[in-house]
VOGU-3710 file (C-alpha; in Angstrom, 3 decimals, decimal comma):
1> xxxxxxxxxx> 13,047/-7,952/7,494  14,239/-9,223/10,836  14,386/-6,795/13,720  16,506/-7,453/16,798  14,580/-8,677/19,841  15,834/-5,624/21,683  14,920/-3,137/18,947  13,153/-0,244/20,699  9,948/-0,620/18,655  9,423/-4,390/19,009
11> xxxxxxxxxx> 6,569/-5,272/21,345  2,926/-4,514/21,989  1,424/-1,160/21,014  -2,102/-0,307/22,085  -4,623/2,514/21,636  -5,606/4,545/24,689  -8,933/2,695/24,984  -7,271/-0,708/24,534  -9,505/-1,584/21,593  -6,702/-1,968/19,044
21> xxxxxxxxxx> -3,583/-3,881/19,977  -0,716/-4,212/17,546  2,205/-6,500/18,314  5,401/-5,871/16,370  7,265/-9,164/16,367  11,060/-9,438/16,007  10,695/-11,535/12,845  9,290/-8,559/10,895  5,665/-9,645/11,270  2,838/-7,866/13,055
31> xxxxxxxxxx> -0,397/-9,129/14,541  -3,208/-6,665/15,183  -6,242/-7,416/17,328  -9,394/-5,307/17,409  -11,764/-5,683/20,320  -12,295/-9,385/20,900  -11,202/-10,217/17,350  -7,689/-11,633/17,665  -5,410/-11,476/14,612  -7,812/-9,155/12,791
41> xxxxxxxxxx> -4,888/-8,037/10,620  -1,533/-9,710/10,128  1,363/-9,002/7,825  4,900/-7,761/7,447  6,465/-4,542/8,592  9,728/-2,750/7,969  11,299/0,004/10,053  13,532/2,717/8,624  14,602/5,218/11,266  11,372/6,406/12,890
51> xxxxxxxxxx> 9,164/5,302/9,984  7,251/2,023/9,849  5,865/0,496/6,666  3,201/-2,206/6,745  1,974/-4,685/4,178  -0,810/-6,890/5,418  -1,386/-10,402/4,164  -4,072/-9,202/1,735  -1,591/-6,810/0,058  -2,870/-3,590/1,652
61> xxxxxxxxxx> -0,060/-1,233/2,625  0,188/1,610/5,137  2,774/3,514/7,063  3,290/5,221/10,375  5,751/7,171/12,434  7,227/6,838/15,901  7,525/10,163/17,738  8,505/10,494/21,381  7,825/6,789/21,988  4,322/7,028/20,513
71> xxxxxxxxxx> 3,249/5,301/17,269  1,066/7,308/14,869  -0,535/5,068/12,254  -3,601/5,532/10,022  -5,102/8,284/12,157  -4,644/6,247/15,333  -2,296/6,780/18,249  -0,615/3,785/19,891  1,256/3,620/23,179  3,487/0,905/24,533
81> xxxx> 1,290/-1,478/26,462  3,241/-0,969/29,689  2,984/2,846/29,348  -0,790/2,940/28,992
//
């Protein structure tokens, strides 16, 4: 699913400690880095309202929710990179 470049959720999301960085790309792909391991997880995502659904390239799926410009996903909390 393509997401507009100016969609409010496209961009870099990062945990408070900076260890996990998840980039939501406008082409419906995501790229997640962990520590110094770039592209630790990659796959597709889809956004419906404030919900996000992931399917990584190995077939694993997960979901998350955006609330008050914060992303909650798999027990983690992500902030926009520029807001951290």
